[in-house]
MIZAFI-225995 format. One record per residue (C-alpha): y negated, x, z negated. Coordinates in steps of 0.25 Angstrom, whole numbers, plus 5000, padded with zeros to 4 digits. Each point is the difference from the previous one (the first is absolute). Example, Ala and Ser with C-alpha at 12.3 -4.5 7.8 and 13.67 -1.06 7.14 Angstrom:
SITE     c2     c1     c3
SITE   5018   5049   4969
SITE   4986   5006   5002
//
This chain:
SITE     c2     c1     c3
SITE   4668   5496   4775
SITE   4988   5008   5010
SITE   4992   4994   5011
SITE   5000   5005   5015
SITE   4987   5006   4998
SITE   5006   5009   4987
SITE   5011   5005   5007
SITE   4993   5004   5011
SITE   4991   5007   4991
SITE   5012   5006   4992
SITE   5002   5008   5013
SITE   4988   5006   5002
SITE   5002   5015   4998
SITE   4988   5002   4994
SITE   4990   4992   4991
SITE   4986   5005   4996
SITE   4993   4991   4990
SITE   4987   5003   4995
SITE   4998   5015   5003
SITE   4988   5008   4995
SITE   4999   5013   5001
SITE   4990   5009   4995
SITE   4994   5014   4999
SITE   4991   5007   4992
SITE   4989   5005   5006
SITE   4987   5008   4995
SITE   4992   4986   5000
SITE   5011   4992   4996
SITE   5012   4991   5003
SITE   5001   5002   5015
SITE   5008   4986   5002
SITE   5009   5003   5013
SITE   5011   4988   5000
SITE   4996   4988   4993
SITE   5007   4987   4997
SITE   5010   5003   5012
SITE   5012   4989   5003
SITE   5009   5001   5010
SITE   5015   4999   5006
SITE   5007   5008   5010
SITE   5010   4992   5007
SITE   5013   5005   5004
SITE   5001   5007   5013
SITE   4984   4997   5002
SITE   4989   5009   5004
SITE   4987   4999   4991
SITE   4986   5006   5006
SITE   4988   5003   4990
SITE   4989   5003   5008
SITE   4986   5001   4995
SITE   4989   5012   4998
SITE   5001   5013   4994
SITE   4999   5000   4987
SITE   5006   4984   4998
SITE   5011   5005   4992
SITE   5012   4998   5009
SITE   5005   5017   4997
SITE   4997   4996   4986
SITE   5010   4988   5001
SITE   5011   5008   5007
SITE   4999   5011   4991
SITE   5002   4989   4988
SITE   5011   4996   5005
SITE   5009   5010   4999
SITE   4992   5006   4987
SITE   4994   5012   5008
SITE   4986   5000   4995
SITE   4991   5010   4996
SITE   4999   5004   4984
SITE   4987   4995   5000
SITE   5006   4984   5005
SITE   5006   4990   4992
SITE   5007   4986   5002
SITE   4991   4992   4989
SITE   5007   4987   5004
SITE   5009   4994   5008
SITE   5016   5002   5004
SITE   5009   5006   5012
SITE   5013   4991   5002
SITE   5011   5004   5008
SITE   5011   4994   5006
SITE   5015   5006   5005
SITE   5012   4994   5000
SITE   4997   4988   4991
SITE   4995   5011   4989
SITE   4984   4999   4996
SITE   4992   5014   4997
SITE   4988   5000   4991
SITE   4994   5013   5008
SITE   4989   5002   4988
SITE   5011   5001   4991
SITE   5009   5012   5005
SITE   4999   5012   4997
SITE   5007   5014   5004
SITE   5013   5001   5008
SITE   4998   4984   5002
SITE   4988   5003   5005
SITE   5002   5009   5011
SITE   5012   4993   5004
SITE   4992   4989   5003
SITE   4991   5009   5007
SITE   5008   5005   5011
SITE   5014   4992   5000
SITE   4992   4987   4998
SITE   4986   5001   5004
SITE   4993   5012   5010
SITE   4987   5002   5003
SITE   4996   5009   5013
SITE   4985   5007   4997
SITE   4989   4999   5011
SITE   4999   5015   5002
SITE   5015   5005   5005
SITE   4996   5015   5001
SITE   4995   5000   4984
SITE   5014   4991   4996
SITE   5008   5011   5002
SITE   5003   5013   4994
SITE   4995   5012   5010
SITE   5009   5010   4996
SITE   5013   4993   5000
SITE   5009   4993   5013
SITE   5001   4989   5004
SITE   5014   4997   4995
SITE   4998   5008   4986
SITE   4990   4989   4997
SITE   5008   4988   5005
SITE   5011   5007   4992
SITE   4994   5000   4987
SITE   4996   4985   5001
SITE   5014   4997   5002
SITE   5005   5009   4989
SITE   4990   4994   4991
SITE   5007   4986   5000
SITE   5014   5001   5007
SITE   5013   5010   5000
SITE   5001   5004   5015
SITE   5006   5014   5004
SITE   4993   5009   5008
SITE   5005   4993   5014
SITE   4999   4987   4996
SITE   4983   5000   4997
SITE   5000   5008   5012
SITE   5008   4989   5007
SITE   4990   4989   4993
SITE   4987   5010   5004
SITE   5006   5001   5015
SITE   5002   4985   5000
SITE   4988   4996   4996
SITE   4991   5010   5008
SITE   5008   4994   5012
SITE   4997   4985   4996
SITE   4984   5005   5001
SITE   5001   5005   5013
SITE   4998   5014   4998
SITE   5013   5011   5002
SITE   5007   5003   4988
SITE   5005   5015   5002
SITE   4986   5005   5003
SITE   4991   4992   4991
SITE   5009   5002   4987
SITE   5000   5016   5002
SITE   4984   4999   5001
SITE   4989   5002   4992
SITE   4989   4989   4998
SITE   4989   5009   5007
SITE   5010   5000   5013
SITE   5000   4987   5002
SITE   4987   4991   5007
SITE   4994   4989   4993
SITE   5010   4988   5005
SITE   5012   5009   4997
SITE   4997   5001   4986
SITE   4995   4985   4998
SITE   5015   4996   5005
SITE   5006   5013   4991
SITE   4993   4992   4989
SITE   5006   4986   5003
SITE   5013   5006   5000
SITE   4998   5006   4986
SITE   4994   4985   4996
SITE   5015   4996   5004
SITE   5009   5008   4995
SITE   5004   4992   4988
SITE   5000   4988   5007
SITE   4988   4993   4992
SITE   4996   4984   5002
SITE   4987   5004   5000
SITE   4993   5009   5010
SITE   4985   5002   4995
SITE   4991   5006   5011
SITE   4986   5005   4999
SITE   4992   5004   5012
SITE   5013   5001   5008
SITE   4992   5004   5014
SITE   4987   5006   4994
SITE   4995   5013   5008
SITE   5013   4999   5012
SITE   4995   4996   5014
SITE   5003   4987   5007
SITE   5014   5002   5005
SITE   5004   5007   4989
SITE   4995   4988   4992
SITE   5009   4991   5010
SITE   5012   5008   4997
SITE   4999   4998   4985
SITE   4995   4985   5001
SITE   5015   4998   5009
SITE   5007   5009   4992
SITE   4996   4992   4987
SITE   5004   4987   5006
SITE   5014   5004   5004
SITE   5003   5005   4986
SITE   4995   4989   4992
SITE   5010   4992   5010
SITE   5012   5009   5000
SITE   4998   5004   4986
SITE   4996   4987   4991
SITE   4988   5006   4991
SITE   4988   4993   4998
SITE   4987   5007   5004
SITE   4986   5000   4992
SITE   4990   5009   5008
SITE   4986   5002   4997
SITE   4991   5004   5013
SITE   4984   5000   5005
SITE   5005   4996   5015
SITE   5000   4986   5000
SITE   5008   5001   5016
SITE   5012   5006   4992
SITE   5000   4991   4989
SITE   5000   4987   5010
SITE   5013   5007   5007
SITE   5007   5004   4989
SITE   4997   4991   4988
SITE   5007   4986   4998
SITE   4990   4996   4988
SITE   4985   5007   4998
SITE   4994   5002   4988
SITE   4985   5003   5000
SITE   4993   5009   4988
SITE   4988   4999   4995
SITE   4993   5008   4986
SITE   5016   5000   4996
SITE   5002   4986   5002
SITE   5009   4992   5011
SITE   4990   4991   5006
SITE   5009   4996   5011
SITE   5015   4999   5003
SITE   5007   4991   5010
SITE   5009   5003   5013
SITE   4994   5010   5009
SITE   4997   4988   5008
SITE   4993   4993   4993
SITE   4992   5011   4995
SITE   4995   5007   5012
SITE   4999   4987   5009
SITE   4996   4990   4988
SITE   4993   5007   4991
SITE   4993   4993   4987
SITE   4996   5010   4992
SITE   4985   5006   5004
SITE   5005   5016   4999
SITE   5011   4998   5008
SITE   4993   4994   5011
SITE   4989   5011   4998
SITE   5012   5011   5002
SITE   5005   4993   5014
SITE   4986   4998   5006
SITE   4999   5015   4999
SITE   5012   5004   5007
SITE   4998   5001   5016
SITE   5005   4989   5008
SITE   5014   5003   5009
SITE   4998   4986   5008
SITE   4990   4992   5005
SITE   4985   5004   5002
SITE   4994   5011   4994
SITE   4995   4996   4986
SITE   4988   5008   4992
SITE   5007   5004   4987
SITE   4997   4997   4988
SITE   4998   5008   4987
SITE   5000   4994   4986
SITE   4987   5003   4994
SITE   4998   5009   4986
SITE   5012   5008   4993
SITE   5011   4996   4991
SITE   4996   4999   4986
SITE   5000   5011   4988
SITE   5014   4997   4994
SITE   4994   5004   4987
SITE   4990   4991   5001
SITE   5005   4988   5006
SITE   4989   4988   5004
SITE   5002   4986   4994
SITE   5006   4989   5007
SITE   5007   5004   5012
SITE   4999   5015   5003
SITE   4997   4997   5016
SITE   4990   4990   4997
SITE   4989   5013   5004
SITE   5005   5001   5013
SITE   5004   4985   5002
SITE   4993   4991   5009
SITE   5005   4989   4993
SITE   4996   5004   4986
SITE   4995   4989   4992
SITE   4996   4999   4986
SITE   5014   4998   4997
SITE   5006   5011   5005
SITE   4990   5008   4992
SITE   5002   4997   4986
SITE   5016   4996   5003
SITE   5012   5008   5005
SITE   5008   4991   5009
SITE   5016   5001   4997
SITE   5011   5000   5010
SITE   5004   4986   5003
SITE   5009   4995   5010
SITE   4993   4995   5015
SITE   5010   4995   5008
SITE   5015   5003   5001
SITE   5002   5014   4998
SITE   4986   5004   4998
SITE   4992   5003   4987
SITE   4985   5003   5001
SITE   4988   5003   4988
SITE   4989   4994   5004
SITE   4992   4989   4998
SITE   4994   4998   5015
SITE   5016   5001   5007
SITE   4998   4986   5008
SITE   4987   5006   5007
SITE   5005   5014   5000
SITE   5012   4994   5010
SITE   4991   4992   5007
SITE   4992   5009   5004
SITE   5011   5011   5005
SITE   5006   4990   5007
SITE   4986   4997   5008
SITE   4999   5014   5002
SITE   5014   5003   5006
SITE   4999   4986   5008
SITE   4986   5004   5005
SITE   5003   5014   5004
SITE   5014   5004   5003
SITE   5001   5009   4990
SITE   5013   5006   4998
SITE   5002   5009   4988
SITE   5006   5014   5003
SITE   5016   4998   5000
SITE   5004   4988   5006
SITE   5000   5005   5012
SITE   5011   5011   4995
//
């Protein structure tokens, strides 16, 4: 008989274990994703945060196997579960892989304009997606498309016959959301869902995502540089640095009780929204070269807590309290400093007031 934790683990729609992704570059292999392990739980929102180049987008593309030809998944496994059936995504081929990409897991890419064919109307692009996987009449496809456009708060009759350039950025983003839901996938991956949108449109997209997830029951994995969006939308947050997850926990713990110095550094670089104004403190230095990574902890060059052990040995992601994991040798000290900072300054990270 399986124990309770094993049963819960088996119900997770997505499990990633020790995933490595590398790109072949002119100077050598770029280690873009290094040993990433996580579970995406039913109906949850899991955010991935970190600086540009930390591996977030590569991870998302690896999950649906849309990496460029110069990239390879060198090791690891991606397990997908639905209706009691487990599928090894890395073993799927041909039609099975195409089915997985739209019917089980859909991805909304960062640039809403570039995601569309500029010479096809919205209806044609939605119909092509349905036609490739389901058998439907023309009238059934139109009704399905209209229904989802209505769900994302667009005027369906106007939008469905438009070309992409006739729609605003926010409207195109919502059309992409509607397209991602066409075939009822269990998982939606969003890459920077509000990039280049004004603040009011961002608010509309966030509220829309929350209502759609509550209504349709899918699991959401999203990639963002904007910590306020992660703070508002996520149930759990994973901090990535140099291709690896360095902290993973519930959204409150990550933003108000961080235990990794990189997570703390990201939060202190965000303007406060309540309390007295505090000077922003940026993280010194730059992310490491992913071809020639430093020894030990990859963050030690920029870390104020670094010791000789950090320079020689890379910490692994280990449990630190309930539903919280950290890859750091100084978690207790970081936690104490974070508590002292928040208590002493009234600092509130962007997102709490939303």
